[in-house]
N, C-alpha and C positions, 0 to 999 in steps of 0.2 A: 098863800092861797092861790096865787096866780099859777104856781107850778102844778097844783092839784087840778086846777081847772084845765090846764093844758093837757094833762094826762087823760082826763075824762073826755075831753073833746077828741082826743086821738083815739080813744077806745070807741067812741061813738062812730067815728069814721070807719073803723074796722068792724063794727057791728058786734062788739063784745062789751060785756060788763066787767068792771073791775072785780077781781077776786071771784070770778064765776068758775063753775066746774069745768067749763070748756077750756078756760085758760090754764087751769091747774093740770088738767089731763094733757094739754099740749106741752106743758113744761116737763111733765113726767116722761112723755113720749120722747121729747128731745133728749132727756138724760139717758133713757134706756137705749136710744139709738146710738148715743155717744159711747156707752159702755160696750154695746154689741160690736161696734166698730173696732174698739180696742181689742176685744177678744178675738175678733176675726183676724186682725192684724197680727196678734201674737201667735194665733194658730198657723197663719201662713208662714210666719218666720220659723216656727218649729218645723213645719213641713219642709221648708227650704233647707234648714239646717240638717234635717234627717236625710234629705236627698244628697246633700253634699257629703255627709259622713258615709252613706251607703256607697256613693260613687268612689270615694277615696279608698274604702276598704276593698271594693271590687277591683280597683286598679292595683292595689298592693298584692291581692291574691293572684291576680293575673301575672304580675311580675315574678312572684315566688314560684308559680307553676312553671313558668318558662325557664326560670333558673334551675329548678329541680329536674326538669325534663331534659335539659341539655346533656347531662352525662349519659342518659340512655341512648342518645344518638351518637355519642362519641365512642371510639374504640375503648374496650375495657383495659385499664392499665393494671400492670402487676403490682400487687401490694408490696412485694419485696423488690428492692432495687438491686438488680444483678450487676456484677462487675462487667466492664466492657470486655468482650471476647471477640477476637478476630476470627470470624467464621472461615477465613481462608486457611487457617492453621488447625483449629480444633473444631470438631463437630459439636454443635450446641444441641442438648437434649430436646426432643420434640415437645415435651410438656412445658418448656419455658419459652422457646422461640420457634414457632412453626416454620417449617422449611419445605420446599418442594423436593420431589424425588431426585430431580437432576442435581440440585445443590447437595443433597445427602450423598449422592454417589461421588461427588467431586471432593469430599472432605473425609478425613479419617481420624480415628481416635488415637490419642497418645496414651499407650498403656503403661501403667507404672506398676512395678513389683517391689515388694519390700524385701530388700536384701539385708540379711541379718548382721549382727555384731558380737565382741568378746572381752574377758579381763583376768584377774589373778586372785590368790587365795582368799577365802571367805573370812571376813573379820567380824561382821555383824550380821548374822543370818536373818534375823527378823527384819532389819531395815532393808536387807537385800531383797527378800521376798516381796516386801511392799513395793519397792522400787521397780521390781520386774514387771508389775502389772501396768506400769506406765506405758502409753503408746510410744512407739519409736517413729522417728522420722523415716519416711519411705526413701529407699535407695533405688535409683533408676537402673533398671536392667538394660544392658546395652543391646542384647539381641532382640528385645521386644519393643524398644523405643523407636518411633518413626518420626521423621521430621518432614513436613510438607513445605514445598516451595511452589510459587506461582510462576509459570512460564507461558507467556503469550495468552493469558486468559485461561489456561488449563493448569490443573494441579498434578504434580507428580510426587510420588512417595519416594523418599530417600532414607533408607535405614541408617541409623546412627549406631555403629558398633563400637563397643569398648573392648580393649584388649584384656586378657586374663589378669595382667598386672594391675590394670586400672580397677577392675572389679575387686580384686584382692585388696587394693588400697582403700576402697570404700569400706570393706568389711573390717580391715585393720583399724580404721578410724572409729568405726562403730564399737569395736571391741574395746579399744582404749577408753572411749567415753563411758561405756557400760562399766568398765572396771573402776573408773574413778567414782562412779555413782554407787558402786557396791552391788550392781546387778550381775552376779557371777554366772548365773545360768545363761543369761543373754550373751555375756561376754564369751563364754565357752562355745556357744552356738556360732557366733561370728568368727571366732578363731577357726572353727571347723570349716566353715564355708570359705574363708580366705585360703585355707590350706587345700581345699578341694579344687580350687581353680589354679593354684600355684603350688603343687605338691613338692616342688624342688626348693621352696623357700624355707631355709633352715631356721631362720629366726621365728617365723610363724609357728613352725613345728615345736620348737623349744618353748615358746610362750604357751602353747596349748598343753604340752606335757607338764610344764611347771604348774599351770592352773589346775590341771586334773590331779596331780600329786598333792598339791596344796589343799584340795577339797577331799582328800583321802580316797580318790579314785585311782588306786595304784595300778590295777590291772589295765585300765584304760590308758594311763600314762605310759605304761610299758608297751602297750600295743601301738600307740602313736610313735614311740621311738623306734620300735622294731620295724615299722613300715618305712621309717627313714633310712635305716642302714640296709634294709633289703632293696630299697630303691637305688641306693648308691653304696655298694659294698666297699668302695675305697674311702668312704667317709667314716672314720672311726669314732667321731665325737658322740654320735648317738649310742654306740655300744658302751662307751665310757659312762654316759649319763645313766643308761639302764643299769650298769653294774653298781653305780653309786646308790641308785634307788633300792636295788636288791640288798645291798649291804646295810642300808638304813632299816630295811625291813627284816634284819637279822637272817638274811639268806646268803651268807658269804660263799658257800659252795656253788650256788647258782650263779652268783656274780663272777666267780673265777671261771666257771665253765663257759660263760658267755664271752669273756675276754680271751680265752684260749682258742676260740674259733677264728681269730684273726691275728695276724702278726705284722703290725704296722712298724714303720721305721722309727727307731727310738729317737732319732734326731728331730723328726717332725712331730711325734706324739710322745714326748717323754713322760707325761702324766699317765698316759694309758699303760705304758710298760711298767712304770713304777707301781701303779695300782695292782697290776697283775702280779708283780713280784711280792708285794706285801700280802695280798690275799693268798697266794700260794704258800708263803711262809707260815701264815696263820693257820692254814689247813693242813700243814705238814707235807706239802708237796715241794720238797726242798730242791729237787732237780729243776722243776719249772722256775722256782725262785732264782736259783743260781744262773739259769739261762737268761732270764729277764735282766738280772743285774749285769751279766756279761754284755748284753746288747747296750745297756746304758754306759758301761765302761768304754765300749767302742765309740759311742757317740760323744762322750765327754771324758776323755782319759785323765783329765786333771782333777776330776771330782773324787776326793778320797772316800766319800760316803758310799759310792757305788762299789768300791773295792771292799769296804767294810761289810756291806750287805751280802756281797758274794761270798766273803769269807765265813760269815755266820751260817749261811745256807750250806756251804761245802763242809763245814765242820760236822754236820749231821750225817753225811753219807760218804765224804772223802776227806777225812781229817789231814791226810798227808799233803794235800794240795791247798788246804785252807791256810797253812802257815804262810805260804807265799803271798796269798791275797791279803792277809793281815799285815804283812810287812809293807806291801804296796800302799795300803791304807795309812799306815803309820807315817809314811813319807809325806803325805799330802794333808793330813789333818792337823789342825793347830789347837784344837780344844783339849786342854790337859786332862780332864776326867775321861775323855774318850781315849786318849793316848794311854792312860793307866789301864783302862779296860783291855786295850789291844795287847799290851805287854803281858797282862795276866793270862790272856787266852793263848798267846804264843808260848809262854812258859809251860802252861798246862798241856798243850799239844805236844811239845817237845819231850816232856816227861813221859807222857803216855806212849809216844813213839819209841822212846828209849826203853821203856819197860817191856814193850812187845818184842823188841829185838833181843 
């Protein structure tokens, strides 16, 4: 009870009654104020947090803007990385590397031309035609190539010239490569170009003629060879090749006519004279055959076969002198069947001669 009394006395001093409405409302007001304070504090925290987040986003956007804007202020870079080119030697195209007019005047272009190449008879035409569509490596043309050197800060043009032999060598290499790959059209073209710059090159001319003949271009092959012996009348090899082509084409009369146009030394060109003799004998031109064999006898007097050929030809138009030629052949030939044939011919001629007397 003493505690209750103390509380009552205390309330009296404050002018309030216990459990009065004023006391109750005061307690409620204190609770409401406490809650309002909490809400205000929470609200302030949210506002501060929102300001921090807004400030942070603003700072990030500013950083990104600056980063993205930097390339606009920097020079535009080429998307494609170009290889390093020394502008003192080769002029760089304007669309890739801008240059002043003075720099352009001080540099020159290196002009390249594709010099062609060649090969030999066609084996697989289908593969050859497909391979012919392949691009070829360019060959530097000597007359159009320029080399620039720098002297005292100035550029001077120095033409680099290749000799005809060097240009021909480039074409020969291309021709051989094309031949190995079966690109016969390209090979023939390269042989032509090699021959054009070095017409005196016999090997190139023979390669070209062989390729043309192998591709059934007989007329072109003969024209190529004809140009060779017209260029050098003392070179009888091209005439002999032409005669062999004509013989293979079943034109022995034309082959003989071609060979009769020249009279080479039998010692230097025995094959030429022998071919002339055989063609003449096959065409019934026995005097020409006998003359050709006589030239062979003079160059190789120990060869019995030349005496035998001469005797056979003489037997057709001068049987009285053929016996002596047969006898000379008999002395030098060791082949028994041939000796038997010679004896028969001598006997026959002697009988005929005796009957005529």
